[in-house]
N, C-alpha and C positions, 0 to 999 in steps of 0.2 A: 242772491248775495253770494259773492266770490269767497270761497274758502281759502285759507292760507295755512301752510304748515308751520308748526311752532319753529321759529328761528332759534339758531344755536345760541345758548346762554353764555354770558360774557364773564362770568364770576368763578369760573373754575369749579372748586368743590363746593361754593357757597349753595346752600338750598334756596331755590327760587320757585314761585308759582307764576304762571303766564296767564293773563286774562285778554280775551279779544274784545275790541270795542267797535262802535259804529257810529258815526257823528255827521250828519248832513252829506250822505253820500260818500263819505271817505270812511276808511276803516284803518285798523292797527293792532298791534299787541302791546301790551304793558307787563312788564316783569316787575315783580315785587320781590324783595329779598330783605334779609336783616341791614343790608348796607344802603339799600335806595330803592326808589321806584324809578323805572327806565323805560323810555319809549323805545321799543326794539324795532317795529315796522315803520319805514319812511312812509308819511302820508303824501298824497298829491299836493303838489306845490300850492295849488288854489285853496287848499284847505289847512296848510301848516301853520297859518298865523291865526285861524279862526277856531280851531278845535278847542272846545270846551274842555275835552279831557286833558288836554296839555295844560290849561289853566288849573285843573284840580291837583295833577301832578306837582307843578310848581307851588301852590299854596300848602299842600300837605309837608313839601320840604321846608317851606319858610316857617310853619307852625312848629315843626320838629327843632328847628335850629333856635327859634325864640324859647321854646320850652327849656332847652339845656342852659341856655345863657341866663335866662331869668331864673332858673333854679340855683344856678352858681351863685349869682349875685344876692339872691335871697339867704342863701345859707352862710355866704360871707358876712353880710350885714347882721344877720343873727348872732353869730360868732362873736363878732365885734361888740354888739350890744350886750352880749351876756358878759363878756369879759370886762366891760365896763361897769357892770352891776355887781361883778365880783370883786372889784378892786384891782384886775389884772391890768398893767400898762400897756401902751402900743408896743412896747417891745416883748410882750409875753402873750401875744395872739397866737393861738395854735395854727400850726401848718394843716392845711386841708388836703386830703389824699382824695383824688377822686378815683373811686374804685370802678374800674372799665371791664370787669370780669365778664366774659360772654357778650360784651357790647362791641359793635362794629366800629371800624376806624373813623368813619364819618362823623359819629357822635363824639368820639373822642377830639376830633378836629373842631368841633363846635366849642368845647371848652378850651381847647388849646388858643383858637382865635380870639377868645374872650380874655387871653393872658394867662392862662392856667399852665402850670408846668409839672406839677407833682401828679402822678397816676400810679394806681396800684394794680396788680395782676395776681391771680391765685395760681395759675398753672404756668408751667415753664414753657411748653410748646406755644401756648397762646401768647405769652410775652414774646417769646423769639419772633414770631410771625408779625406782631405788631410792631416790635422796635425796629425791625426790618423796613418797614414801609414809611413809619411816622417820623416827624422831624427829630432831630438828633440832640435838640436841646431840652427834650423831655427828661425829666428825672424819675427814672423807674424805681418803683417799691415792688419787691416780691413779698407777698403777704401770705402765701400759701404754704402748706406742708411741703418740706423739701427733703427728697431722698438724695442720698450722697452720690448716686450714679447719675444725677441729673446737674450736678454742680459746674461740671465742664462748660456744658452747654449754656447754662444760665450766665455764668461769668464771661462768655464769649460776647455778651450785650455790653458795650462799650458804655453806653449810658445808664447803665443800671446803678442807682444811687445808694440802695440799701437793701439788704436782707433783714425783714423784720422777724423771722421766724426760726432763729437759731435756738435749739432747745436740748442739744446733747454735743457731747464732746465730738462724736464722729463726724457730725455735720460741720463743726468749727475745723476740725483737721482737714476734711475734704476742701473746704473753702481757701484754707491756709495754703495746702498744697498745689491747688490750681492757681492761686495768685503768684506763688513761686514758678511755676511752670510756664504760664502765660506772660509773665513779666508785668503783671499788673501791680501797680503800687500799693494800692490798698482797696478794700470794701468797706463800706459802713456796715455795721450789724445792731440789731437789736435782740435780746435774749427774750424769747418768748415764755412766759409763765403762765401755767394752768391754775389760775387763781381760785376757780370754782370747784376744783378736783373732780372734774367731769371725765369719766372714762372715754367718752366720745372726742374729747378735744385734746390737740397737741399741747406740749409746752412741758417744761420741766416743773417740779413742784416748788413751792416757796421755800421748802428747806434746801433745796439743791441750788437755788440760783447763785449764792455766794460761791460756792465751790466751781460752777461753771463760769462765772465772771473770772474768778482767779485763774482758771485754766487758760482762758483766751487771752488774758492779760499777760501772762507767763510764757505760754507756748505758741500763740498765733500773733506774730507782730505785724502781720499784713491785715488783720482785722481790726477795724476801728471801732471799738466798743462804744455806742452811742447812747445806750439807754434799754428800757424794758419795754416789753409789749405784753397785752393780754387781750382776750376775748371775754366780754361779759356774758354772765348767763343770760338764757332767754327771758327769764322773768325780770322786766325791767324794775319792778318795785324792790328787788333785792340786789340789782347790779352795783349799787354803791358799795357794797361789801367787797365784792371783787376789786373795784377800783381803790379802796382803801388799802386791801392786801397788797396791790402793786406798789403804792406809794410806801407802805411799810418794807416792802422788799428793796425799793430803791435807797431808802434811808440805811438799810442794814448793808448794802452793797457799798454804798458811798463811804459808809462808817469803816468797815473792814478791809476795804481794798483801798482806803485813803483816795478817794475820788470826789468829784464834785460837778455839778451841772449835768447830770445824766437825765435824759429825757424819758417821757413817759408816752407811748403809744396806746391810747385806750379810747375807746368810742366810736360807734358806727352809727348808721342811720337812725336806730330806733332809740339810742341811748348816748348820743353825743352830748346832749346839754348836761346830763349828770357828770360826764367826764370832764367837760370844760369847768364845771363848778369845782371839781376835785384836783384840778391842776394839770389836765392833759395836754401836752404839747404837740400831739399828732393825732388828728382824727381821720377815721377812713371812712368816707360817704360814698356810697354806691347807688342804692335805690331811690334816695332822697334828691339825688341828681340826675342820674340816668333813667328812672323809671324802674319798676319790679321787673326782675328776672323771670322768665318762664318757669313754672313749676315743674319739678321732675317727675317723669312719668312713673307711676306704681307698677310693680310687677316685672 
């Protein structure tokens, strides 16, 4: 059997594994990455239409496409049904943010092709890279911890729709200054509240949220204050307490700042149903849509 050297990989820094196959006298290389499976070695013409491995590659791609589209449809229908059961009208159905953290553009495009437009990312660099190559009508949500020194690069993304994690005046100032410097008319923001008081989580305290809201309203005219955001505690049996706290924070902010209609961004893949029952306007769905992310290596 002839041996072939592994061909050059086509995806730059994207990690890949390459496998050799043989079928009916023909042979070739298959590359597998986070982005796709790809046939790298050109088979002899007489076998190109008959190779069973090519059929396998195509069927895997089709199953992956069906999986994302079906998951999106299922979640959307479940949200609508739950809203109906809770007495929420058609004009009060929460926005679904597809959290594509660590997921390849190919999977994002499956949801996009199904009509979805709101996507969320946790890391500035990953969002920059994806936004540069994906359709410009995607409405990006930044949902990770934001450092002031990364604000400039983040706001370079023209179709960044909202920053959901403003938790201190320093970040608000950095966003405001960059909007002025770049000529950006405005950027939507949520204030992140640490409703569970966990030391490992970002967010201002419930007692600080009114002061932060007032600061933004008075000192940051380019920030469009849209609402409040929280991440519920891992113990789903007690997560309702966190969501109730965020509702109370909204009521206090609206009362003391003379506002109305502020949104609540709360609920993720494991607790979105409780969030919807308690009035969430914006749920962030990752693993339930795209599948589980690889676990971080220990040590």
